[in-house]
PLY file of the C-alpha trace (Angstrom):
ply
format ascii 1.0
element vertex 291
property float x
property float y
property float z
element edge 290
property int vertex1
property int vertex2
end_header
-19.25 -14.58 3.47
-17.11 -17.37 2.03
-14.07 -15.76 0.39
-12.10 -18.11 -1.84
-10.99 -16.02 -4.82
-9.35 -12.62 -4.45
-8.83 -10.03 -7.17
-5.94 -7.60 -6.80
-5.82 -4.43 -8.92
-2.25 -3.25 -9.43
0.87 -5.41 -9.62
3.26 -2.85 -8.13
5.06 -2.99 -4.81
1.90 -3.20 -2.71
-0.23 -5.19 -5.14
2.27 -7.98 -5.71
2.84 -8.18 -1.95
-0.90 -8.57 -1.33
-1.13 -11.23 -4.06
1.85 -13.00 -2.45
0.34 -13.28 1.03
-3.12 -14.16 -0.27
-1.74 -17.03 -2.36
0.40 -18.34 0.51
-2.73 -18.35 2.70
-4.54 -20.54 0.20
-6.66 -18.05 -1.73
-6.89 -18.17 -5.52
-5.60 -14.81 -6.75
-6.36 -12.94 -9.97
-3.79 -10.16 -10.38
-4.61 -7.27 -12.73
-2.62 -4.40 -14.18
-2.84 -2.15 -17.24
0.17 -3.63 -19.06
1.82 -7.02 -19.40
5.26 -5.75 -18.39
3.93 -4.69 -14.99
2.26 -8.06 -14.50
5.40 -9.98 -15.48
7.52 -7.84 -13.16
5.04 -8.27 -10.30
4.95 -12.06 -10.64
8.75 -12.08 -10.87
9.00 -10.21 -7.59
6.58 -12.65 -5.95
8.61 -15.64 -7.14
11.87 -14.05 -6.02
10.47 -13.30 -2.56
9.11 -16.83 -2.21
12.45 -18.28 -3.34
14.10 -16.25 -0.58
11.65 -17.68 1.93
12.49 -21.21 0.78
16.24 -20.52 1.10
15.64 -19.33 4.68
13.52 -22.37 5.56
10.43 -20.22 6.07
8.59 -22.08 3.31
8.98 -25.42 1.57
9.56 -25.63 -2.16
6.28 -27.54 -2.46
4.34 -24.78 -0.67
6.01 -22.16 -2.88
5.02 -24.00 -6.04
1.46 -24.46 -4.77
1.17 -20.75 -3.89
2.52 -19.66 -7.27
0.05 -21.97 -9.03
-2.79 -20.11 -7.30
-1.83 -16.79 -8.93
-3.13 -15.95 -12.40
-2.89 -12.62 -14.20
-5.13 -10.59 -16.47
-5.09 -7.30 -18.35
-8.88 -7.34 -18.44
-10.26 -5.56 -15.35
-13.83 -6.93 -15.77
-12.49 -10.46 -15.20
-12.13 -9.54 -11.52
-15.91 -9.50 -11.38
-15.82 -13.26 -10.78
-13.89 -12.89 -7.50
-15.29 -12.81 -3.96
-13.09 -9.97 -2.73
-11.36 -7.21 -4.69
-8.39 -5.32 -3.23
-7.63 -2.17 -5.22
-3.95 -1.26 -4.92
-3.42 1.32 -7.65
-1.52 4.59 -7.31
-2.52 6.89 -4.42
-4.66 9.20 -6.56
-8.37 9.39 -5.89
-9.37 9.98 -9.51
-7.53 6.81 -10.58
-9.17 4.74 -7.86
-12.63 6.10 -8.65
-12.21 5.25 -12.33
-11.19 1.68 -11.47
-14.23 1.11 -9.28
-16.59 2.67 -11.83
-15.22 0.38 -14.55
-15.38 -2.69 -12.32
-18.81 -2.33 -10.69
-20.95 -3.41 -13.70
-19.15 -6.77 -13.79
-19.36 -7.68 -10.09
-21.48 -10.39 -8.54
-24.01 -9.21 -5.93
-21.95 -10.44 -2.97
-18.45 -9.32 -4.06
-16.72 -7.17 -1.45
-14.80 -4.12 -2.71
-11.83 -2.80 -0.74
-9.10 -0.24 -1.25
-5.52 -0.43 -0.03
-5.45 3.38 0.09
-3.22 4.77 2.82
-5.09 8.06 3.23
-8.14 8.65 0.99
-11.70 8.72 2.35
-13.30 5.27 2.24
-16.78 6.80 2.46
-16.11 8.95 -0.60
-14.66 6.07 -2.64
-17.58 3.82 -1.63
-20.11 6.44 -2.74
-18.95 5.99 -6.34
-19.97 2.32 -6.31
-23.25 0.42 -6.18
-22.37 -1.24 -2.85
-21.15 1.18 -0.16
-22.26 -1.32 2.49
-19.85 -3.90 1.00
-16.93 -1.46 0.67
-14.12 -0.79 3.14
-10.48 0.12 3.54
-8.00 -2.77 3.60
-4.65 -1.07 4.24
-1.61 -3.35 4.23
1.81 -2.14 5.35
4.92 -2.20 3.17
6.56 -4.68 2.59
3.39 -6.76 2.77
4.96 -10.23 3.26
6.95 -8.95 6.26
4.76 -6.40 8.04
2.17 -7.80 10.45
-0.37 -4.98 10.63
-3.44 -4.43 8.43
-5.63 -1.38 9.04
-9.35 -2.06 8.56
-11.33 1.11 7.84
-15.11 1.19 7.70
-16.87 3.84 5.66
-20.06 5.34 7.01
-22.15 2.66 5.24
-19.93 -0.42 5.70
-21.96 -3.24 7.25
-20.83 -5.67 9.92
-20.75 -8.82 7.70
-18.31 -7.05 5.36
-16.07 -6.00 8.24
-16.20 -9.48 9.76
-15.34 -11.11 6.42
-12.28 -8.88 5.95
-11.21 -9.43 9.56
-11.38 -13.19 8.96
-9.13 -12.79 5.91
-6.57 -10.85 7.96
-6.58 -13.58 10.61
-6.22 -16.27 7.94
-3.15 -14.42 6.63
-1.61 -14.66 10.10
-1.60 -10.88 10.45
-3.05 -8.50 13.05
-5.89 -6.09 12.32
-6.28 -2.59 13.75
-9.64 -0.89 13.29
-9.55 2.78 12.28
-12.25 5.36 11.81
-12.50 6.93 8.36
-10.47 10.09 8.91
-7.65 11.36 6.64
-4.62 9.00 6.67
-6.26 6.74 9.30
-3.92 5.76 12.19
-0.46 4.79 10.95
0.03 7.55 8.39
-1.75 10.16 10.52
1.17 9.72 12.93
4.00 8.64 10.61
3.74 11.15 7.76
3.87 14.32 9.87
7.04 12.90 11.47
8.59 12.35 8.03
7.44 15.79 6.90
9.02 17.35 10.01
12.28 15.52 9.24
12.21 17.09 5.76
11.61 20.51 7.35
14.58 19.84 9.66
16.71 19.24 6.56
15.16 22.19 4.67
15.92 24.60 7.53
19.49 23.38 7.88
19.08 21.99 11.39
20.79 18.76 10.34
22.07 16.87 7.32
20.42 13.78 5.84
22.87 11.54 7.69
22.62 13.37 11.02
18.80 13.36 10.94
18.54 9.67 10.13
21.29 8.70 12.58
19.68 10.75 15.35
16.33 9.03 14.93
17.79 5.54 14.58
20.07 5.77 17.59
18.12 8.30 19.64
14.66 6.71 19.34
15.58 3.16 18.28
13.84 3.41 14.88
15.06 0.70 12.47
15.21 3.24 9.63
15.71 7.00 9.70
12.73 9.10 8.54
14.39 10.25 5.31
15.52 6.72 4.47
11.99 5.53 5.20
10.51 8.26 2.99
12.69 7.05 0.11
11.50 3.50 0.75
7.82 4.52 0.75
8.16 6.87 -2.22
8.32 10.64 -1.90
5.32 11.03 -4.22
3.25 8.88 -1.87
4.46 10.85 1.16
3.50 14.12 -0.54
0.10 12.77 -1.59
-0.70 11.72 1.99
0.44 15.06 3.41
-1.81 16.84 0.90
-4.75 14.65 1.99
-4.04 15.52 5.64
-3.63 19.23 4.87
-6.77 19.43 2.74
-8.89 17.10 4.87
-8.05 18.52 8.30
-7.48 22.16 7.28
-4.62 22.57 9.73
-1.36 24.31 8.77
0.66 21.83 10.82
0.12 19.36 7.96
1.49 21.69 5.25
3.91 19.67 3.08
7.49 20.87 3.29
8.47 22.79 0.12
11.60 20.64 -0.15
9.47 17.49 -0.32
7.45 19.09 -3.13
10.65 20.06 -4.95
12.03 16.52 -4.85
8.77 15.14 -6.25
8.71 17.78 -8.99
12.26 16.75 -9.91
11.18 13.11 -10.21
13.45 12.15 -7.31
10.94 9.83 -5.68
13.27 7.58 -3.69
14.36 4.01 -4.25
11.98 3.36 -7.15
13.56 6.09 -9.28
17.14 5.70 -8.01
17.25 9.08 -6.27
15.50 10.72 -3.36
17.11 11.95 -0.18
19.73 9.34 -1.06
21.23 8.45 -4.44
20.92 4.68 -4.94
22.65 4.41 -8.30
26.09 3.49 -6.92
27.33 0.63 -4.81
25.91 2.19 -1.62
23.40 5.00 -0.97
24.83 8.54 -0.84
22.93 11.57 0.52
21.76 13.98 -2.19
21.76 16.98 0.16
0 1
1 2
2 3
3 4
4 5
5 6
6 7
7 8
8 9
9 10
10 11
11 12
12 13
13 14
14 15
15 16
16 17
17 18
18 19
19 20
20 21
21 22
22 23
23 24
24 25
25 26
26 27
27 28
28 29
29 30
30 31
31 32
32 33
33 34
34 35
35 36
36 37
37 38
38 39
39 40
40 41
41 42
42 43
43 44
44 45
45 46
46 47
47 48
48 49
49 50
50 51
51 52
52 53
53 54
54 55
55 56
56 57
57 58
58 59
59 60
60 61
61 62
62 63
63 64
64 65
65 66
66 67
67 68
68 69
69 70
70 71
71 72
72 73
73 74
74 75
75 76
76 77
77 78
78 79
79 80
80 81
81 82
82 83
83 84
84 85
85 86
86 87
87 88
88 89
89 90
90 91
91 92
92 93
93 94
94 95
95 96
96 97
97 98
98 99
99 100
100 101
101 102
102 103
103 104
104 105
105 106
106 107
107 108
108 109
109 110
110 111
111 112
112 113
113 114
114 115
115 116
116 117
117 118
118 119
119 120
120 121
121 122
122 123
123 124
124 125
125 126
126 127
127 128
128 129
129 130
130 131
131 132
132 133
133 134
134 135
135 136
136 137
137 138
138 139
139 140
140 141
141 142
142 143
143 144
144 145
145 146
146 147
147 148
148 149
149 150
150 151
151 152
152 153
153 154
154 155
155 156
156 157
157 158
158 159
159 160
160 161
161 162
162 163
163 164
164 165
165 166
166 167
167 168
168 169
169 170
170 171
171 172
172 173
173 174
174 175
175 176
176 177
177 178
178 179
179 180
180 181
181 182
182 183
183 184
184 185
185 186
186 187
187 188
188 189
189 190
190 191
191 192
192 193
193 194
194 195
195 196
196 197
197 198
198 199
199 200
200 201
201 202
202 203
203 204
204 205
205 206
206 207
207 208
208 209
209 210
210 211
211 212
212 213
213 214
214 215
215 216
216 217
217 218
218 219
219 220
220 221
221 222
222 223
223 224
224 225
225 226
226 227
227 228
228 229
229 230
230 231
231 232
232 233
233 234
234 235
235 236
236 237
237 238
238 239
239 240
240 241
241 242
242 243
243 244
244 245
245 246
246 247
247 248
248 249
249 250
250 251
251 252
252 253
253 254
254 255
255 256
256 257
257 258
258 259
259 260
260 261
261 262
262 263
263 264
264 265
265 266
266 267
267 268
268 269
269 270
270 271
271 272
272 273
273 274
274 275
275 276
276 277
277 278
278 279
279 280
280 281
281 282
282 283
283 284
284 285
285 286
286 287
287 288
288 289
289 290
C-alpha cells in the first residue's frame, strides 16, 4: 500500500503532534477539526514546535517551511476520504470516535486505511462500526508526539497483514519504533502506566504522602523523569480517568477501580495543565500543589 496523503482527525495536543511528524517525514497532511479556532491553534502549535527545532539546529528553516507547506486544514470531515491513511485522534470517548468513523466511511476510497490513536478503547469494536475492519487498526502515538519514540500498533481481530505492514512502514519512515500489542484494554503502555498513576492518587487520597513527597519519591527513588501526579496533569486527568474506567469495565477486576479523588478532580474540571489546575495549580509563575 503506497501511503502518500494522511488525514488526521482532531487538531488537539495529539492530533497536531501527529500532523507535525507526518509532514516532517514527507507526507501530505490534511488536518481536520470541528471548528476553525481549534485548527488555527493546532497549526500554530506545529509552527512553534518547528521553530524551536530550527533554533536548536534539529531542523533547517527550509525543511520547516517545506513541512508546513505540506499541511492543509479542513472543517469538512468527508474531505479526508481522499487520503490514503486516516488517523483519528479525537477525545477518548468511544461514542465520539464511532460517530466520526460512521460519518467518514461513505466518503472513503476502497483502499484507505482507517486507524485510531485511542490509548485504551477496543480496536475490534471500533472497526466493527466501519465497512473495512480488515483495513482498521490502532495507531497509538505517545505524548508529546514529536519527542516520544514509541508507537503502539494494535491489530483488531480482523486486521489483515498488508494493513499492519503499511502502518509499520509509516512508523519506520517517521524514524520511530513500533511495539505490537494485542487488542486488550489499554494495550501495553497504559495497562502498566495508568494503574501506577491511579495508585499514586490513592496514596495521596489516603494521606500516605503529599503531592510533593509522592512525586519526589518516584523521581528520585525510581529515576522517573516526572512524578506520577505531575505526569497525570500532563496527560489530562480526564484521560487518566477514562482509561481507568476502560480497564475496570473491560477486565472486571477491582484493582483497576479509579480512585475517588481522581473522579472528584475531573468532576471539578481540574484536569491538569490544559485547564490550569490539577494536582498542581499552573496559574502562577511556578506550579503549586493543590492538595
